[in-house]
PAZAPA-4460 file (N, C-alpha, C; in steps of 0.05 Angstrom, whole numbers, plus 32768, in hexadecimal, padded with zeros to 4 digits):
% residues 73
    n_x    n_y    n_z   ca_x   ca_y   ca_z    c_x    c_y    c_z   seq   type   mol
   7B22   7D19   8235   7B41   7D0B   8240   7B3F   7CF1   8243     1      M     A
   7B47   7CDD   823F   7B46   7CBE   8249   7B63   7CB9   8254     2      S     A
   7B64   7CA5   8262   7B80   7CA0   8271   7B7D   7C7D   8271     3      I     A
   7B92   7C73   8263   7B9E   7C5B   8263   7B9E   7C51   8283     4      L     A
   7B8F   7C3E   8286   7B97   7C30   82A2   7BA1   7C10   82A0     5      I     A
   7BBA   7C0B   82A3   7BC8   7BF5   8296   7BC6   7BE2   82AE     6      K     A
   7BC5   7BCD   82A8   7BBB   7BB4   82BA   7BD7   7BB3   82D0     7      P     A
   7BD7   7BB6   82E9   7BED   7BB1   82F8   7BFC   7B98   82F9     8      V     A
   7C11   7B92   82FD   7C22   7B7D   82F5   7C21   7B63   8314     9      Q     A
   7C1B   7B4A   8314   7C1C   7B3E   8323   7C24   7B44   8348    10      A     A
   7C42   7B4D   833A   7C57   7B50   8355   7C50   7B69   8363    11      T     A
   7C3E   7B7D   8354   7C3C   7B98   835C   7C28   7B9B   8373    12      K     A
   7C2E   7BA9   8388   7C1A   7BB3   83A4   7C11   7BC9   839F    13      T     A
   7BF1   7BD4   8396   7BEE   7BF3   8395   7BE4   7BFF   83AE    14      V     A
   7BF1   7C11   83B5   7BF1   7C1C   83CE   7BD4   7C33   83CE    15      V     A
   7BC6   7C38   83D9   7BAE   7C51   83D6   7BAF   7C5D   83F0    16      I     A
   7BC1   7C7A   83EC   7BC6   7C8A   8405   7BAC   7CA3   8405    17      F     A
   7BAC   7CAB   8411   7B9E   7CC8   841A   7BB0   7CD8   8413    18      D     A
   7BB5   7CE4   83FE   7BC8   7CF9   83F3   7BCE   7D13   840F    19      S     A
   7BB6   7D19   8416   7BAD   7D2F   8429   7BB8   7D28   843E    20      D     A
   7BBD   7D16   844A   7BCD   7D0E   845F   7BE9   7D13   845F    21      C     A
   7BF3   7D1E   846C   7C0B   7D30   846E   7C1A   7D15   8472    22      V     A
   7C15   7D07   8491   7C23   7CEE   8497   7C1F   7CD4   8478    23      L     A
   7C0F   7CCB   8475   7C08   7CBE   845D   7C19   7CBF   8445    24      C     A
   7C1D   7CDE   8438   7C33   7CE5   8430   7C52   7CE5   842B    25      S     A
   7C5B   7CE0   8450   7C6F   7CE0   8450   7C79   7CC4   8451    26      R     A
   7C62   7CB3   8459   7C6D   7C91   845C   7C60   7C8E   8445    27      F     A
   7C5C   7C9A   842D   7C60   7C92   8411   7C77   7C94   8405    28      V     A
   7C87   7CAF   8405   7CA0   7CB4   840A   7CB5   7CA0   840C    29      L     A
   7CAD   7C9F   8429   7CC4   7C82   8436   7CC4   7C6D   8429    30      F     A
   7CA5   7C63   8420   7CA4   7C48   8415   7CB9   7C46   83F5    31      L     A
   7CAB   7C59   83E7   7CBA   7C6A   83D1   7CDF   7C64   83D6    32      L     A
   7CE4   7C6E   83E9   7D01   7C6E   83E9   7D0D   7C47   83EC    33      K     A
   7CFF   7C41   83FD   7D0A   7C26   83FB   7CF8   7C12   83F2    34      Y     A
   7CEF   7C12   83DE   7CE4   7C08   83C2   7CF4   7C0A   83B1    35      D     A
   7D0E   7C05   83AD   7D22   7BFE   8390   7D14   7BF4   836D    36      P     A
   7D05   7BD9   8383   7CFC   7BCC   836E   7CE4   7BD4   8362    37      H     A
   7CDC   7BED   8366   7CC1   7BF4   8364   7CA9   7BE3   8361    38      E     A
   7CA9   7BD5   8379   7C8D   7BB8   837E   7C7C   7BCE   837F    39      R     A
   7C75   7BE7   838B   7C58   7BFA   838E   7C57   7C05   8380    40      L     A
   7C3D   7C05   8385   7C2E   7C1F   8372   7C22   7C2E   8381    41      L     A
   7C23   7C49   8380   7C13   7C5C   8390   7BF7   7C71   8388    42      F     A
   7BDE   7C6F   838C   7BCD   7C7C   8382   7BB7   7C8C   839C    43      T     A
   7BAF   7C9B   8395   7B98   7CA9   83AA   7B7B   7C9A   83A0    44      T     A
   7B70   7C97   83B8   7B51   7C94   83B9   7B3F   7C9F   839D    45      P     A
   7B44   7CB5   839F   7B36   7CC1   838D   7B3B   7CC4   8367    46      S     A
   7B51   7CB4   8361   7B62   7CAD   834A   7B4A   7CA1   8340    47      S     A
   7B51   7CA4   831A   7B42   7C97   8310   7B45   7C76   830C    48      R     A
   7B60   7C6D   8317   7B75   7C50   8319   7B64   7C46   8333    49      Y     A
   7B62   7C53   834A   7B55   7C4F   8360   7B3A   7C3C   835A    50      S     A
   7B2A   7C4F   834A   7B0B   7C46   8344   7B08   7C2B   8335    51      S     A
   7B22   7C29   8321   7B25   7C14   830E   7B28   7C03   8322    52      F     A
   7B3E   7C04   8332   7B41   7BE4   8348   7B2D   7BE5   835B    53      L     A
   7B1B   7BF9   8368   7B05   7BF0   8375   7AED   7BE2   8364    54      I     A
   7AF1   7BE6   834B   7ADB   7BD7   8340   7AE0   7BC0   8334    55      K     A
   7AFA   7BC4   8328   7B0A   7B9B   8320   7B13   7B99   8338    56      T     A
   7B16   7B99   8348   7B22   7B88   8360   7B05   7B85   8377    57      Q     A
   7AF2   7B91   8379   7AE2   7B8E   8383   7AE1   7B96   839F    58      Q     A
   7AF5   7BAD   83A2   7AF9   7BBB   83BD   7AE6   7BCE   83CF    59      L     A
   7AED   7BCD   83E4   7ACA   7BD7   83F4   7ADA   7BF4   83FD    60      T     A
   7AD6   7C12   83EF   7AD9   7C22   8401   7ACC   7C2D   8424    61      P     A
   7AD2   7C3F   8428   7AE9   7C4F   8429   7AFA   7C3C   8432    62      P     A
   7B1B   7C47   8426   7B30   7C3F   8438   7B3C   7C4E   844C    63      F     A
   7B52   7C3E   845C   7B62   7C4D   846F   7B76   7C63   8463    64      K     A
   7B7F   7C77   8476   7B94   7C87   846D   7BA9   7C76   8458    65      T     A
   7BB1   7C5E   845D   7BC6   7C4E   8449   7BB9   7C3A   843E    66      V     A
   7BB8   7C2B   842D   7BA8   7C12   8429   7BBE   7BFF   8412    67      S     A
   7BC3   7BED   8421   7BD2   7BE0   8411   7BC0   7BC9   83F9    68      P     A
   7BBA   7BC2   83DD   7BAB   7BB5   83D4   7BC7   7BA5   83C7    69      I     A
   7BC8   7B7E   83CC   7BD5   7B76   83C2   7BC8   7B6E   83A5    70      V     A
   7BD5   7B66   838D   7BC5   7B63   8374   7BD5   7B47   8368    71      T     A
   7BEE   7B42   837D   7BF2   7B25   836B   7C02   7B1B   8385    72      G     A
   7C0C   7B00   8383   7C19   7AF2   839F   7C32   7AF8   839E    73      K     A
***
């Protein structure tokens, strides 16, 4: 099975969060509620998308419980 990974728009910010952390998950729900223009994208550190970002954006894991990755200006 393959997953299509689309490039992130320049105006999006990717938030990598620890889905096992209850506080982090609640914080993501808070961000979703107050992001009506959908400027944020969410992923977990173990996802294929995070692996793709780590390679293409030259990021250095490990991440904290919530890590914003700004992809645009």
